[in-house]
Every structure is written in structure tokens, then in C-alpha cells.
N, C-alpha and C positions, 0 to 999 in steps of 0.2 A: 723402749725396753718392755718386754712382756711381764706383767705382774704374775706372781705365783703365790700359792698358799699351801699350807699344811693344815689338815684337820686335827684338832686336839681332842683326845678321849680321856675321860676320867674313869679309873677302875677302883672302886671302893675297896674291894678285897682281891688282891692279885692272885690268890689261890683259886678263887672261884672264876674270875676272869670276865665277869659281866662288865661291859663298858658303856659309857654314855658320852655322846658328842657334846662338848661344852664350850668350845672356842675354835678359833682359827688363827694361824700366824700368817699375816699378809706381808709379802716381800715385794717392795717396789724400788724404784731408783732412789727413794729417800730413806730406805732402811726397812727394818722389820717393825710391824705393829701387831699387837695382840688384840683380837676382837672377841669379846665374850658373847656367847649366845644370848638372845633375848629371853629364852626360856631354859631354865636349868632344872635338873631333876630335883624333886622334893625329897625331904628327909626320909620319908617312908620308903622311897624307891632305892635309896643308896645305903640304907642300914641304920638310920637314926640321925639325931642332931650332930653327933660327933663327926660322922662322915661328911655331913653337909658343911660343917665348919672347916674340915680338912680340905674339901673342894675349894672353898673360898680362899683359903691360904695359898693353895697351889695356883689359883687363877691370878692372885696378886703377884706371884713370883714370875708369871709369864712376861711381865714387863721388864724384868731385871736382865742385866747383861753381866756375864754371859748367861745364856739360857740354861736353866736347871730344871729337869723334869722329875727325876726320882721314880720310884716304883709305881706310883699311882697315876701318872700321866704318860700317855704314849701319843705319838704323832704319825700321821699318814705320810706316804711319799709325797713330794711336792707335785702340785698340779697347776696348770696354767689357767689364768682368768681369760675367758674368751676375748678375742680381738675386738676392739671397738667399744668395750665397756668403759664408760667415762668415770664411773664411781665404783671402784672395786669393793670398797667396804659395804656399800649398799647391796651390791650384787651378792656378796657372801652372806649377808644377813637374810637375803631373800631365798637363795638357792642352795646354800651349803650348810647353813646352821639352823637348829630348831628355832622356829618363830611362832609368835602368838597367832592364833587364828584371827582373820579379819572379822570384825564384828559388823555385820551388815544389818543388824537389827532383827534378823530372822533366827529363830531357834531351830536349828537343823537337828534331825534325829540321828545323832552321832552313832550310837550303837546299832540302830536299825540299818543305817546306811552300810556299815561294814558287813553286817550279816547278810543283807540283801545282795550287795555286790559280790560278796564271797560266794553265796549260793549259786549265783549265775554261772560260776565256773563249773560247778557240778552238773548243771544243766547242759553246758557246752560239751562236756566230755561224756555225757550219757550215763551218769551214775546218780542222778538226783534222787531216784527212788530208793537208793541205799543210804541216803544221808538224812539225818534228823537235825532239827534246830534246838539249841539250848540244852546242853547236858547239865543235869542237876545231880550232883553226887549223892544226895540224900535219898533219891527215889529211882534214878535211872540205872540201867545195867543190872537190874535185879538187886539193887541195893549193895552192890559189890563194895562200894566205898562209903557206905552209910556211916560207919563208925568214925570216919574222918571228915564228914561233911561240913562240920563247923569251921574247919581250917582250909577248905578247898573252895575256890570260886567256881561259878558256872563257866562252861566252855561254849563257844559260839556254835560249833557244829560237831556232830559225832556220828559214828556208823552203828548199824545194827550189830550188837555184840554177840552174834551167834558163835563165832569162832574166836574173835578178838575184839577188844574195845579200841576204837580209833578216835582220838580226840583231835580236833582240827581248829586252828585259828587263822583267819585271813588277815593279811597285812597289806594295806593300801599305801604304796609309796607316795601317792599324790595327795593324801589327806593332810589338811593343816594340822591335825592332831597326831601326826605320825609318831612323834617322840612319846607321847602319852600311850599310844597304842602299843608301841614296842615294849615299853616298861610293863604295861598290863599283861601282854602275852608272855614275856619272859618270866615275870613273877609267877603267873599262873602255872606255867608248865614246870617251873622249878618246884613248886609246891606239889604237883602231881608226881613228879619224878621222885621226890623224897618219900612220899607215901608209898609209891609202887615198890621202892626198895625195902621199905619197912614191912610191907605186906608180903613181899617175895614174888611180885608179879614181874615176869621178864618181858622181853619184847614180843614174845609169841602171844602174850595175854593182853598187853596194852601198848599202843603206839601213840605218839604225839607228833603231830605234823603242823608246821607253820607253812602256809602257802602264800607266796608273794604275788599279788595281782599286778596286772600291767600298770605302767606309770613310773615316773621318776627317771633320773639319769642312770647310766650304767654304773657310775661310782656309788650312787645311793643304793642301788640294788645289790651290788657286791658287798657293801658294808652291812646291809640288812642280813644278807645270807650269813656273813661271818658271825654276827651277833646271835642270830637265831639258831645256828648250828650248835651253839653251846648248850641248848636246852631241849632241842627237838630235831626231828628230821625236817628237811626243808624241801619244798617243791616250788621251783620258779615256774610260774604258769606260762612263761614265754619259752621255756625249754621243753622240747618234745620228749626227751628221755624222762624228765621229771613228771611231765603230764601222764606218760604211760605208766610210770611207777605208781602214781597216785590212783589212776584208774584201776590198775590190776589189784592194788591193795584193797580198794573199796569193793570190787567185785568178789574178792575172796573173803571179805570180812563176814 
């Protein structure tokens, strides 16, 4: 019998809709088993200690029969574990759930790696001359957002704001820190979106784009797009229409 699984997502605020992958439900011939991710979102990412406790309560309920989800947990469609996998739980922890980065004793330049690999995409599509690294709201774009700089993080890449300000964050599906990266990007863009609304900046004045670099399974890429579209436009760098959209926007910026 082929083992199947459902990915479980936690949504701290159903009205906002941001979700975090927190567990999987594994179905085998022996029944259903709930597997909690090795890495769970921190309190600061889900809205505080209360939301973090709520997450733990819901994770405990996953073991109950019958299964009860409620408004804060959702599950994906069932997917099959690849044929020949001898230890489905280990496979899920490695390929389907957030996992801790392997510590090989070397301190890798996490932020620089994401920036460098992301910038290579702009070189590839011929617009690197229009892209700058490290947007600082206190000083860049003529100080457009200086008043709000204390509440806004820096952004990895941005365009020359001659006609519009384009803020861009690369997402690398094959990075061990993918969950942390996703939380960082969505939190940052949500903060800029809120400020843009307060200032009265429309899409003609400021655009936010998450661009998904090559890597990861099709399922992972689809889920990333789903999550990122809640806070920004999304460019899948493997999709030719998306690549063209990104190029044209930067050439026009």
C-alpha cells in the first residue's frame, strides 16, 4: 500500500490568512500518524506568545480521533510518498517539513547568499544595471519612507525609483533556512504594504515582488507562491511569462 500524507498549516489570524507549515498527517496501512515539524514558527512570527500557545494546543489535538482542525489549521490535498521510501516519517521530515539546517561547523553567509543568488537572476534577464542592493527606508528613494524607517526593515533588492519604487525579495526553495526566509519576507512586505496604505501610495508608486529562484519540488514552489501572493506580486523565475513581467517592470521603473 502506498503511503500518503497531508501537509498541515497553522493560520494565527484567519482574517489575515498568513499560514505556516507545522506538521504532516501520514497515512499508512497501520493508520494515521501526526508528525510535528522539527522547526516551528517563533512567537514573534505568529503574533505573540498567545498565538504560539494556541499552535501547541492544536498540534496536540492532531493526535486525537476523530480529527478536529478548527479555523486555525488547514490541510493540503493528500500526496503520495515516493515508491521505495523505507521510512516515510524520515522522508517527510527531510523533504516536506521545515527542518533545522545541518550544522557542518562552517558559518555560512546566510543573508549574503540569498542576495547574491537572487541578484544573479537580474544579470540573467539583462536588468542588473537597474537593480540596487539593500534598500534602506531611512535614506533611499529620496527619503520617501523616512518617517516610518524605525518600523520598516531593509529590503534585499530595489529598483531606481525614477517612476516607481520596486522592492524585491528573493526566495530560495532549496535553502535550509527556507521557513525563516519566508517568515522574514512576508513580515517585511506586510509592514511596507501597511505603510504604503497609510501614506496613500498606490501600485503605480510602489510595487513589492517576491521572486522564487530555481529549486525545490513542484509542491513546495506552489505553496510558496500561494503564501507570497498574500503580501506581494510573485515572479516564478522558471516561468517565462513571470520573467518577462519582471523584466518589463524593471526596465520601465
